[in-house]
C-alpha positions in Angstrom: 0.1 0.0 0.1 3.1 2.7 0.6 4.4 1.8 -2.8 0.8 2.8 -4.2 0.7 5.7 -1.9 4.4 6.7 -2.9 3.2 6.3 -6.3 0.0 9.1 -6.1 2.4 11.4 -4.5 5.0 11.3 -7.1 1.8 11.9 -9.8 0.5 15.0 -7.5 3.7 16.4 -7.4 4.8 16.5 -10.6 1.2 17.8 -11.9 -0.4 14.3 -13.5 -2.6 15.3 -10.8 -4.5 18.3 -9.1 -5.6 16.3 -6.1 -6.3 12.7 -4.7 -7.8 10.9 -1.7 -7.9 7.3 -1.1 -11.6 6.5 -0.1 -14.0 3.8 -0.1 -13.1 0.1 2.2 -9.3 1.1 1.9 -10.0 4.5 3.9 -11.8 3.2 6.2 -9.6 1.1 7.6 -7.4 4.1 8.0 -9.9 5.4 10.5 -10.5 1.9 12.3 -10.1 -1.9 12.1 -8.7 -2.8 8.5 -11.6 -4.0 6.5 -11.6 -6.4 4.0 -11.8 -5.0 0.2 -10.3 -6.1 -2.9 -8.8 -3.1 -4.4 -8.0 0.9 -3.8 -10.2 3.6 -4.4 -8.6 6.7 -5.7 -10.6 9.3 -6.3 -8.7 12.3 -8.8 -8.9 15.5 -9.9 -7.3 15.8 -13.1 -7.1 19.3 -15.7 -9.0 18.8 -18.6 -6.7 18.8 -21.8 -6.1 22.2 -23.4 -9.2 23.4 -25.0 -11.5 21.0 -23.5 -14.3 20.8 -21.3 -14.3 17.0 -20.9 -12.0 15.4 -18.3 -10.6 12.2 -19.2 -8.2 9.6 -16.9 -6.2 8.9 -20.5 -3.3 11.4 -19.3 -3.0 9.7 -15.8 -3.3 6.1 -17.6 -0.4 7.1 -20.2 1.4 8.8 -17.6 1.2 5.5 -15.1 1.6 3.2 -17.9 5.3 5.2 -18.6 6.2 4.4 -14.8 5.2 0.6 -16.0 1.7 0.1 -14.5 -0.4 -0.9 -17.3 -1.7 -4.1 -16.2 -5.7 -4.6 -15.0 -7.1 -7.0 -12.6 -10.7 -6.7 -13.6 -11.2 -2.6 -13.5 -8.0 -2.4 -11.2 -5.2 -1.1 -12.4 -2.2 -2.8 -10.8 0.0 -1.3 -8.8 2.6 -2.6 -7.2 0.4 -5.3 -7.1 -2.3 -3.8 -6.1 -5.8 -3.1 -7.7 -6.2 0.2 -7.9 -9.4 2.2 -8.8 -8.7 5.1 -10.6 -12.7 7.1 -10.3 -12.6 11.0 -11.1 -14.3 12.7 -8.5 -18.0 13.3 -9.5 -18.6 17.1 -8.2 -20.1 18.2 -4.9 -19.9 15.2 -2.2 -16.9 13.3 -3.6 -15.0 16.8 -4.7 -15.6 17.9 -1.1 -14.0 14.8 0.4 -11.1 15.1 -1.9 -10.0 18.5 -0.9 -10.8 18.0 2.5 -8.9 14.7 3.0 -6.4 13.8 5.5 -2.7 13.8 4.9 -1.7 11.0 6.5 1.8 10.3 8.2 2.3 6.2 7.2 5.6 4.3 7.9 7.4 7.4 6.1 5.2 7.7 3.4 2.4 10.1 3.3 -1.0 9.7 1.6 -4.2 11.9 1.7 -7.9 9.5 2.8 -11.2 10.9 2.7 -12.4 11.9 6.8 -14.6 9.2 8.2 -18.0 11.7 7.8 -17.4 11.8 4.1 -16.9 8.6 4.0 -20.1 8.1 5.8 -22.3 10.3 3.5 -20.8 8.9 0.3 -22.1 5.4 1.7 -25.0 7.2 2.4 -25.6 8.2 -1.7 -24.4 4.6 -3.0 -26.9 2.8 -1.0 -25.7 -0.9 -1.5 -25.4 -3.4 1.2 -21.6 -3.6 1.8 -22.5 0.7 2.1 -25.3 0.0 4.7 -22.7 -2.0 7.0 -19.3 0.7 6.2 -22.2 3.7 7.4 -22.8 1.3 10.8 -18.8 0.8 11.3 -18.0 4.6 10.6 -20.5 6.2 12.3 -19.7 4.4 15.8 -16.4 4.9 15.2 -14.6 6.9 18.7 -13.3 9.3 16.4 -16.6 10.3 14.9 -17.3 14.1 14.2 -21.2 14.0 14.2 -21.1 17.5 13.8 -19.1 17.8 10.8 -21.3 14.6 9.5 -24.4 16.6 10.2 -23.1 19.6 8.2 -22.2 17.5 5.3 -25.6 16.2 5.6 -26.9 19.8 5.2 -24.7 21.3 2.6 -25.4 17.9 0.3 -29.5 17.7 1.1 -29.1 14.1 3.0 -30.5 14.6 5.8 -34.0 12.7 5.1 -32.1 9.9 3.8 -30.1 10.2 6.9 -33.0 10.1 8.9 -34.7 7.2 7.2 -31.4 4.9 7.3 -30.4 5.9 10.8 -33.7 4.8 12.1 -33.6 1.7 9.6 -30.1 0.7 10.8 -30.9 1.7 14.8 -28.6 4.7 14.6 -30.9 7.4 15.1 -31.3 7.0 19.0 -27.6 8.0 19.5 -26.1 10.1 16.9 -27.2 14.3 17.4 -26.9 14.6 13.2 
């Protein structure tokens, strides 16, 4: 994982990436116990090519191929043997999550990880069964900032959805969101 982060930081320093943040189960594991996952989700910002309004991941994949990473395992590009799913961050919640990601030092390596409150809000918008489980896991972490989470929900119009989920998942009674 550290080697993947080193590659991401290199891409950031050289300008191939404008921003990135690790999301999904990998990021959730950084905030508590490690979670089982098949790949690493990395949300990225890339500037559109000159004269274009459309963002494409082609420059990123081209640069990674130059660095020797061109083999895929299902939807993940293998970087030092680890499948990495590179996702263009959508506007709104995902963009905010990338911009406000935590910079973490891990065994002399640097990486950017989405905050648990943003991960929980994203899980709320996706809605798969594994996202519901991740939401419960995140909301019960000792360091989960319920006030920050409530503000994220307000900014992105997710309060009603949260209330429905919190009730269904048994989280409503002890959460002040």
